[in-house]
C-alpha angles and dihedrals in degrees: 000000000000125000109256120211121186118204124191110192117231092243092060093038092054097043111029105021095046090050091054099040089094087058091059100265122123137161093265095054092045094049093047090048093050093047095050095043091048091052090051091045090236101152142088127241116232125211088254089061092251124137114241117209126184115207121189118200141156126244117233089255091057099258111142114235138186125211121196113204125194112202133185115218119215121183120200114177105298096348127090117200117198112198119193107227104171138000137189131183129195139167119261 
């Protein structure tokens, strides 16, 4: 089993993650979600060779939400690096 590293670039962390922290999302929850879903192979492959993950969560007020995460996979020997490229959240 390879070592899985999740990287959230500063640009996305400052813009997207900070905007949704009040909804209950943070870098830790996103990275754990990506790691577990990658291990279970629960993602789609896009035509751009990106991995597409769908994360469902609930806002603190109880509103159900869906986040779509586009991730680039980079394999180096026995290490897999997952890099969050884009993200979008919407209400269900």
